[in-house]
Structure formats: structure tokens, C-alpha cells
PDB file of N, CA, C and O in Angstrom:
ATOM      1  N   MET A   1       0.833  -1.208   0.013  1.00  0.00           N
ATOM      2  CA  MET A   1      -0.005   0.049  -0.027  1.00  0.00           C
ATOM      3  C   MET A   1       0.903   1.282  -0.111  1.00  0.00           C
ATOM      4  O   MET A   1       1.900   1.399   0.602  1.00  0.00           O
ATOM      5  N   GLU A   2       0.561   2.095  -0.913  1.00  0.00           N
ATOM      6  CA  GLU A   2       1.405   3.377  -0.793  1.00  0.00           C
ATOM      7  C   GLU A   2       1.032   4.382   0.344  1.00  0.00           C
ATOM      8  O   GLU A   2      -0.010   4.421   0.998  1.00  0.00           O
ATOM      9  N   ASP A   3       2.107   5.166   0.420  1.00  0.00           N
ATOM     10  CA  ASP A   3       2.014   6.201   1.676  1.00  0.00           C
ATOM     11  C   ASP A   3       0.721   6.958   1.637  1.00  0.00           C
ATOM     12  O   ASP A   3       0.065   7.035   2.676  1.00  0.00           O
ATOM     13  N   PRO A   4       0.291   7.528   0.529  1.00  0.00           N
ATOM     14  CA  PRO A   4      -1.050   8.409   0.489  1.00  0.00           C
ATOM     15  C   PRO A   4      -2.180   7.516   0.995  1.00  0.00           C
ATOM     16  O   PRO A   4      -3.004   8.009   1.766  1.00  0.00           O
ATOM     17  N   ALA A   5      -2.272   6.358   0.656  1.00  0.00           N
ATOM     18  CA  ALA A   5      -3.344   5.357   1.097  1.00  0.00           C
ATOM     19  C   ALA A   5      -3.267   5.179   2.687  1.00  0.00           C
ATOM     20  O   ALA A   5      -4.230   5.232   3.452  1.00  0.00           O
ATOM     21  N   LEU A   6      -2.026   4.973   3.006  1.00  0.00           N
ATOM     22  CA  LEU A   6      -1.753   4.673   4.509  1.00  0.00           C
ATOM     23  C   LEU A   6      -2.101   5.873   5.259  1.00  0.00           C
ATOM     24  O   LEU A   6      -2.703   5.743   6.325  1.00  0.00           O
ATOM     25  N   ASP A   7      -1.769   7.099   4.793  1.00  0.00           N
ATOM     26  CA  ASP A   7      -1.986   8.330   5.336  1.00  0.00           C
ATOM     27  C   ASP A   7      -3.546   8.586   5.493  1.00  0.00           C
ATOM     28  O   ASP A   7      -4.016   9.157   6.477  1.00  0.00           O
ATOM     29  N   ALA A   8      -4.254   8.143   4.505  1.00  0.00           N
ATOM     30  CA  ALA A   8      -5.815   8.146   4.644  1.00  0.00           C
ATOM     31  C   ALA A   8      -6.382   7.332   5.547  1.00  0.00           C
ATOM     32  O   ALA A   8      -7.405   7.699   6.125  1.00  0.00           O
ATOM     33  N   TRP A   9      -5.807   6.108   5.806  1.00  0.00           N
ATOM     34  CA  TRP A   9      -6.310   5.170   6.877  1.00  0.00           C
ATOM     35  C   TRP A   9      -5.923   5.762   8.356  1.00  0.00           C
ATOM     36  O   TRP A   9      -6.656   5.601   9.332  1.00  0.00           O
ATOM     37  N   ILE A  10      -4.681   6.467   8.397  1.00  0.00           N
ATOM     38  CA  ILE A  10      -4.198   6.989   9.637  1.00  0.00           C
ATOM     39  C   ILE A  10      -5.217   8.105   9.951  1.00  0.00           C
ATOM     40  O   ILE A  10      -5.734   8.200  11.065  1.00  0.00           O
ATOM     41  N   ASP A  11      -5.499   8.976   8.897  1.00  0.00           N
ATOM     42  CA  ASP A  11      -6.342  10.220   9.236  1.00  0.00           C
ATOM     43  C   ASP A  11      -7.806   9.803   9.622  1.00  0.00           C
ATOM     44  O   ASP A  11      -8.412  10.408  10.506  1.00  0.00           O
ATOM     45  N   ALA A  12      -8.337   8.788   8.956  1.00  0.00           N
ATOM     46  CA  ALA A  12      -9.538   8.338   9.212  1.00  0.00           C
ATOM     47  C   ALA A  12      -9.624   7.716  10.599  1.00  0.00           C
ATOM     48  O   ALA A  12     -10.499   8.096  11.376  1.00  0.00           O
ATOM     49  N   GLY A  13      -8.745   6.769  10.938  1.00  0.00           N
ATOM     50  CA  GLY A  13      -8.729   6.211  12.242  1.00  0.00           C
ATOM     51  C   GLY A  13      -8.604   7.047  13.431  1.00  0.00           C
ATOM     52  O   GLY A  13      -9.313   6.936  14.431  1.00  0.00           O
ATOM     53  N   THR A  14      -7.555   7.985  13.245  1.00  0.00           N
ATOM     54  CA  THR A  14      -7.408   8.930  14.264  1.00  0.00           C
ATOM     55  C   THR A  14      -8.584   9.904  14.503  1.00  0.00           C
ATOM     56  O   THR A  14      -8.872  10.324  15.623  1.00  0.00           O
ATOM     57  N   ALA A  15      -9.211  10.219  13.425  1.00  0.00           N
ATOM     58  CA  ALA A  15     -10.327  11.101  13.467  1.00  0.00           C
ATOM     59  C   ALA A  15     -11.424  10.402  14.143  1.00  0.00           C
ATOM     60  O   ALA A  15     -12.090  10.972  15.007  1.00  0.00           O
ATOM     61  N   ALA A  16     -11.656   9.103  13.759  1.00  0.00           N
ATOM     62  CA  ALA A  16     -12.892   8.268  14.430  1.00  0.00           C
ATOM     63  C   ALA A  16     -12.651   8.160  15.946  1.00  0.00           C
ATOM     64  O   ALA A  16     -13.539   8.302  16.786  1.00  0.00           O
ATOM     65  N   LEU A  17     -11.342   7.891  16.211  1.00  0.00           N
ATOM     66  CA  LEU A  17     -11.131   7.729  17.764  1.00  0.00           C
ATOM     67  C   LEU A  17     -10.732   8.925  18.583  1.00  0.00           C
ATOM     68  O   LEU A  17     -10.558   8.837  19.799  1.00  0.00           O
ATOM     69  N   GLY A  18     -10.582  10.107  17.870  1.00  0.00           N
ATOM     70  CA  GLY A  18     -10.322  11.363  18.471  1.00  0.00           C
ATOM     71  C   GLY A  18      -8.863  11.404  19.073  1.00  0.00           C
ATOM     72  O   GLY A  18      -8.621  11.819  20.206  1.00  0.00           O
ATOM     73  N   ILE A  19      -8.043  10.991  18.306  1.00  0.00           N
ATOM     74  CA  ILE A  19      -6.566  10.755  18.756  1.00  0.00           C
ATOM     75  C   ILE A  19      -5.864  11.878  17.955  1.00  0.00           C
ATOM     76  O   ILE A  19      -6.065  12.044  16.752  1.00  0.00           O
ATOM     77  N   VAL A  20      -5.003  12.663  18.720  1.00  0.00           N
ATOM     78  CA  VAL A  20      -4.080  13.650  18.036  1.00  0.00           C
ATOM     79  C   VAL A  20      -2.861  12.877  17.759  1.00  0.00           C
ATOM     80  O   VAL A  20      -2.337  12.119  18.575  1.00  0.00           O
ATOM     81  N   VAL A  21      -2.398  13.125  16.464  1.00  0.00           N
ATOM     82  CA  VAL A  21      -1.026  12.473  16.121  1.00  0.00           C
ATOM     83  C   VAL A  21      -0.186  13.625  15.734  1.00  0.00           C
ATOM     84  O   VAL A  21      -0.542  14.481  14.925  1.00  0.00           O
ATOM     85  N   LYS A  22       1.048  13.602  16.408  1.00  0.00           N
ATOM     86  CA  LYS A  22       2.103  14.524  16.160  1.00  0.00           C
ATOM     87  C   LYS A  22       2.655  14.109  14.698  1.00  0.00           C
ATOM     88  O   LYS A  22       2.668  12.937  14.322  1.00  0.00           O
ATOM     89  N   PRO A  23       3.118  15.210  13.902  1.00  0.00           N
ATOM     90  CA  PRO A  23       3.721  14.880  12.665  1.00  0.00           C
ATOM     91  C   PRO A  23       4.984  14.063  12.646  1.00  0.00           C
ATOM     92  O   PRO A  23       5.329  13.495  11.610  1.00  0.00           O
ATOM     93  N   GLU A  24       5.694  13.983  13.772  1.00  0.00           N
ATOM     94  CA  GLU A  24       6.838  13.203  13.957  1.00  0.00           C
ATOM     95  C   GLU A  24       6.563  11.674  14.254  1.00  0.00           C
ATOM     96  O   GLU A  24       7.472  10.845  14.272  1.00  0.00           O
ATOM     97  N   TRP A  25       5.239  11.370  14.486  1.00  0.00           N
ATOM     98  CA  TRP A  25       4.838  10.171  14.755  1.00  0.00           C
ATOM     99  C   TRP A  25       4.424   9.296  13.478  1.00  0.00           C
ATOM    100  O   TRP A  25       4.497   8.070  13.401  1.00  0.00           O
ATOM    101  N   ARG A  26       3.956  10.216  12.458  1.00  0.00           N
ATOM    102  CA  ARG A  26       3.453   9.713  11.323  1.00  0.00           C
ATOM    103  C   ARG A  26       4.155   8.573  10.567  1.00  0.00           C
ATOM    104  O   ARG A  26       3.515   7.622  10.117  1.00  0.00           O
ATOM    105  N   GLN A  27       5.455   8.687  10.442  1.00  0.00           N
ATOM    106  CA  GLN A  27       6.247   7.558   9.734  1.00  0.00           C
ATOM    107  C   GLN A  27       6.245   6.331  10.599  1.00  0.00           C
ATOM    108  O   GLN A  27       6.286   5.239  10.034  1.00  0.00           O
ATOM    109  N   ALA A  28       6.206   6.385  11.750  1.00  0.00           N
ATOM    110  CA  ALA A  28       6.243   5.176  12.573  1.00  0.00           C
ATOM    111  C   ALA A  28       4.925   4.467  12.514  1.00  0.00           C
ATOM    112  O   ALA A  28       4.796   3.249  12.391  1.00  0.00           O
ATOM    113  N   ILE A  29       3.968   5.336  12.611  1.00  0.00           N
ATOM    114  CA  ILE A  29       2.553   4.760  12.542  1.00  0.00           C
ATOM    115  C   ILE A  29       2.311   4.060  11.096  1.00  0.00           C
ATOM    116  O   ILE A  29       1.719   2.987  10.979  1.00  0.00           O
ATOM    117  N   ARG A  30       2.776   4.708  10.150  1.00  0.00           N
ATOM    118  CA  ARG A  30       2.557   4.361   8.665  1.00  0.00           C
ATOM    119  C   ARG A  30       3.407   2.914   8.541  1.00  0.00           C
ATOM    120  O   ARG A  30       3.002   2.023   7.795  1.00  0.00           O
ATOM    121  N   MET A  31       4.541   2.781   9.293  1.00  0.00           N
ATOM    122  CA  MET A  31       5.306   1.727   9.108  1.00  0.00           C
ATOM    123  C   MET A  31       4.494   0.430   9.854  1.00  0.00           C
ATOM    124  O   MET A  31       4.332  -0.633   9.255  1.00  0.00           O
ATOM    125  N   HIS A  32       4.069   0.628  11.059  1.00  0.00           N
ATOM    126  CA  HIS A  32       3.382  -0.326  11.866  1.00  0.00           C
ATOM    127  C   HIS A  32       2.158  -0.745  11.006  1.00  0.00           C
ATOM    128  O   HIS A  32       1.932  -1.947  10.862  1.00  0.00           O
ATOM    129  N   LEU A  33       1.402   0.134  10.461  1.00  0.00           N
ATOM    130  CA  LEU A  33       0.203  -0.176   9.629  1.00  0.00           C
ATOM    131  C   LEU A  33       0.508  -1.027   8.551  1.00  0.00           C
ATOM    132  O   LEU A  33      -0.156  -2.033   8.301  1.00  0.00           O
ATOM    133  N   ALA A  34       1.589  -0.625   7.836  1.00  0.00           N
ATOM    134  CA  ALA A  34       1.922  -1.395   6.674  1.00  0.00           C
ATOM    135  C   ALA A  34       2.257  -2.844   7.116  1.00  0.00           C
ATOM    136  O   ALA A  34       1.828  -3.805   6.477  1.00  0.00           O
ATOM    137  N   ILE A  35       2.955  -2.971   8.113  1.00  0.00           N
ATOM    138  CA  ILE A  35       3.356  -4.190   8.642  1.00  0.00           C
ATOM    139  C   ILE A  35       2.128  -5.105   9.206  1.00  0.00           C
ATOM    140  O   ILE A  35       2.171  -6.326   9.052  1.00  0.00           O
ATOM    141  N   SER A  36       1.140  -4.536   9.799  1.00  0.00           N
ATOM    142  CA  SER A  36       0.010  -5.154  10.144  1.00  0.00           C
ATOM    143  C   SER A  36      -0.857  -5.644   8.890  1.00  0.00           C
ATOM    144  O   SER A  36      -1.306  -6.787   8.816  1.00  0.00           O
ATOM    145  N   LEU A  37      -1.027  -4.758   8.009  1.00  0.00           N
ATOM    146  CA  LEU A  37      -1.718  -5.077   6.745  1.00  0.00           C
ATOM    147  C   LEU A  37      -1.049  -6.185   5.982  1.00  0.00           C
ATOM    148  O   LEU A  37      -1.765  -6.981   5.375  1.00  0.00           O
ATOM    149  N   GLY A  38       0.355  -6.319   5.953  1.00  0.00           N
ATOM    150  CA  GLY A  38       0.980  -7.223   5.465  1.00  0.00           C
ATOM    151  C   GLY A  38       0.558  -8.602   6.017  1.00  0.00           C
ATOM    152  O   GLY A  38       0.188  -9.544   5.316  1.00  0.00           O
ATOM    153  N   HIS A  39       0.657  -8.600   7.308  1.00  0.00           N
ATOM    154  CA  HIS A  39       0.372  -9.921   8.188  1.00  0.00           C
ATOM    155  C   HIS A  39      -1.206 -10.239   7.866  1.00  0.00           C
ATOM    156  O   HIS A  39      -1.538 -11.408   7.674  1.00  0.00           O
ATOM    157  N   ALA A  40      -1.983  -9.387   7.822  1.00  0.00           N
ATOM    158  CA  ALA A  40      -3.347  -9.766   7.542  1.00  0.00           C
ATOM    159  C   ALA A  40      -3.568 -10.332   6.282  1.00  0.00           C
ATOM    160  O   ALA A  40      -4.385 -11.250   6.210  1.00  0.00           O
ATOM    161  N   GLU A  41      -2.908  -9.898   5.139  1.00  0.00           N
ATOM    162  CA  GLU A  41      -2.890 -10.443   3.944  1.00  0.00           C
ATOM    163  C   GLU A  41      -2.396 -11.833   3.841  1.00  0.00           C
ATOM    164  O   GLU A  41      -2.880 -12.683   3.094  1.00  0.00           O
ATOM    165  N   THR A  42      -1.417 -11.999   4.627  1.00  0.00           N
ATOM    166  CA  THR A  42      -0.796 -13.339   4.720  1.00  0.00           C
ATOM    167  C   THR A  42      -1.930 -14.397   5.219  1.00  0.00           C
ATOM    168  O   THR A  42      -2.193 -15.435   4.612  1.00  0.00           O
ATOM    169  N   VAL A  43      -2.511 -14.000   6.329  1.00  0.00           N
ATOM    170  CA  VAL A  43      -3.547 -14.829   6.892  1.00  0.00           C
ATOM    171  C   VAL A  43      -4.768 -15.080   5.907  1.00  0.00           C
ATOM    172  O   VAL A  43      -5.310 -16.177   5.775  1.00  0.00           O
ATOM    173  N   LEU A  44      -5.108 -13.996   5.275  1.00  0.00           N
ATOM    174  CA  LEU A  44      -6.279 -14.116   4.371  1.00  0.00           C
ATOM    175  C   LEU A  44      -5.958 -14.874   3.179  1.00  0.00           C
ATOM    176  O   LEU A  44      -6.916 -15.371   2.588  1.00  0.00           O
ATOM    177  N   THR A  45      -4.809 -15.057   2.715  1.00  0.00           N
ATOM    178  CA  THR A  45      -4.642 -15.642   1.538  1.00  0.00           C
ATOM    179  C   THR A  45      -4.056 -17.159   1.716  1.00  0.00           C
ATOM    180  O   THR A  45      -3.705 -17.849   0.759  1.00  0.00           O
ATOM    181  N   ALA A  46      -4.003 -17.566   3.054  1.00  0.00           N
ATOM    182  CA  ALA A  46      -3.592 -18.924   3.286  1.00  0.00           C
ATOM    183  C   ALA A  46      -4.676 -19.939   2.916  1.00  0.00           C
ATOM    184  O   ALA A  46      -5.868 -19.834   3.201  1.00  0.00           O
ATOM    185  N   GLU A  47      -4.095 -20.934   2.242  1.00  0.00           N
ATOM    186  CA  GLU A  47      -5.099 -22.026   1.696  1.00  0.00           C
ATOM    187  C   GLU A  47      -5.274 -22.912   2.785  1.00  0.00           C
ATOM    188  O   GLU A  47      -4.286 -23.306   3.404  1.00  0.00           O
ATOM    189  N   LEU A  48      -6.473 -23.287   3.103  1.00  0.00           N
ATOM    190  CA  LEU A  48      -6.761 -24.349   4.241  1.00  0.00           C
ATOM    191  C   LEU A  48      -7.475 -25.338   3.449  1.00  0.00           C
ATOM    192  O   LEU A  48      -8.309 -25.029   2.598  1.00  0.00           O
ATOM    193  N   PRO A  49      -7.085 -26.720   3.782  1.00  0.00           N
ATOM    194  CA  PRO A  49      -7.882 -27.879   3.217  1.00  0.00           C
ATOM    195  C   PRO A  49      -9.277 -27.976   3.755  1.00  0.00           C
ATOM    196  O   PRO A  49      -9.601 -27.657   4.898  1.00  0.00           O
ATOM    197  N   ASP A  50     -10.095 -28.459   2.803  1.00  0.00           N
ATOM    198  CA  ASP A  50     -11.446 -28.640   3.122  1.00  0.00           C
ATOM    199  C   ASP A  50     -11.732 -29.605   4.324  1.00  0.00           C
ATOM    200  O   ASP A  50     -12.734 -29.443   5.021  1.00  0.00           O
ATOM    201  N   HIS A  51     -10.849 -30.594   4.548  1.00  0.00           N
ATOM    202  CA  HIS A  51     -11.049 -31.688   5.492  1.00  0.00           C
ATOM    203  C   HIS A  51     -10.910 -31.013   6.968  1.00  0.00           C
ATOM    204  O   HIS A  51     -11.381 -31.592   7.947  1.00  0.00           O
ATOM    205  N   LEU A  52     -10.343 -29.956   7.062  1.00  0.00           N
ATOM    206  CA  LEU A  52     -10.009 -29.481   8.438  1.00  0.00           C
ATOM    207  C   LEU A  52     -11.363 -28.950   9.173  1.00  0.00           C
ATOM    208  O   LEU A  52     -12.137 -28.240   8.531  1.00  0.00           O
ATOM    209  N   ASP A  53     -11.601 -29.249  10.322  1.00  0.00           N
ATOM    210  CA  ASP A  53     -12.581 -28.812  11.230  1.00  0.00           C
ATOM    211  C   ASP A  53     -12.429 -27.660  11.924  1.00  0.00           C
ATOM    212  O   ASP A  53     -11.296 -27.443  12.353  1.00  0.00           O
ATOM    213  N   PRO A  54     -13.386 -26.765  12.175  1.00  0.00           N
ATOM    214  CA  PRO A  54     -13.063 -25.676  12.904  1.00  0.00           C
ATOM    215  C   PRO A  54     -12.841 -26.000  14.368  1.00  0.00           C
ATOM    216  O   PRO A  54     -13.232 -27.060  14.856  1.00  0.00           O
ATOM    217  N   ALA A  55     -12.211 -25.076  15.050  1.00  0.00           N
ATOM    218  CA  ALA A  55     -11.894 -25.461  16.431  1.00  0.00           C
ATOM    219  C   ALA A  55     -13.170 -25.238  17.186  1.00  0.00           C
ATOM    220  O   ALA A  55     -14.019 -24.407  16.865  1.00  0.00           O
ATOM    221  N   PRO A  56     -13.248 -26.166  18.365  1.00  0.00           N
ATOM    222  CA  PRO A  56     -14.584 -25.944  19.136  1.00  0.00           C
ATOM    223  C   PRO A  56     -14.745 -24.752  19.830  1.00  0.00           C
ATOM    224  O   PRO A  56     -13.738 -24.128  20.167  1.00  0.00           O
ATOM    225  N   VAL A  57     -15.903 -24.319  20.106  1.00  0.00           N
ATOM    226  CA  VAL A  57     -16.108 -23.049  20.797  1.00  0.00           C
ATOM    227  C   VAL A  57     -16.680 -23.478  22.052  1.00  0.00           C
ATOM    228  O   VAL A  57     -17.618 -24.275  22.011  1.00  0.00           O
ATOM    229  N   PHE A  58     -16.199 -23.015  23.283  1.00  0.00           N
ATOM    230  CA  PHE A  58     -16.508 -23.287  24.568  1.00  0.00           C
ATOM    231  C   PHE A  58     -17.289 -22.087  25.142  1.00  0.00           C
ATOM    232  O   PHE A  58     -16.976 -20.917  24.923  1.00  0.00           O
ATOM    233  N   ARG A  59     -18.280 -22.462  25.856  1.00  0.00           N
ATOM    234  CA  ARG A  59     -19.049 -21.150  26.335  1.00  0.00           C
ATOM    235  C   ARG A  59     -19.390 -21.637  27.776  1.00  0.00           C
ATOM    236  O   ARG A  59     -19.722 -22.783  28.081  1.00  0.00           O
ATOM    237  N   ALA A  60     -19.247 -20.530  28.637  1.00  0.00           N
ATOM    238  CA  ALA A  60     -19.387 -20.691  30.159  1.00  0.00           C
ATOM    239  C   ALA A  60     -20.908 -20.547  30.478  1.00  0.00           C
ATOM    240  O   ALA A  60     -21.307 -20.634  31.640  1.00  0.00           O
TER     241      ALA A  60
END
């Protein structure tokens, strides 16, 4: 994802949460967001065999 798209995500997220971001923080936030999105892409594109069962859900 390019920097302008990441900046748009940062602007939207911080506005929604009411967070003030100092200009010197933007590069670090951009880097962490890019890494997180890369990890999400890895998980979403992982192929899982059809024979696998979902994990059980325990409720109290």
C-alpha cells in the first residue's frame, strides 16, 4: 500500500477515535500499519484444506 493510502487510513482512524497524532509520529504509524496489513494479507490468503474442522467453541 502506498503512503497516501496509508495516510488516509491514519487520518480516518485517528479522527474516528479522537486521537491527536504529532507529525513526527506519522512515519512510525505508517510503518506499523503497513506491517499489520501485510500480516493480515498473509492470513487471508492462506489456503486451508477442506477436510479441516473448525476449532470447538466453549461457552461458560
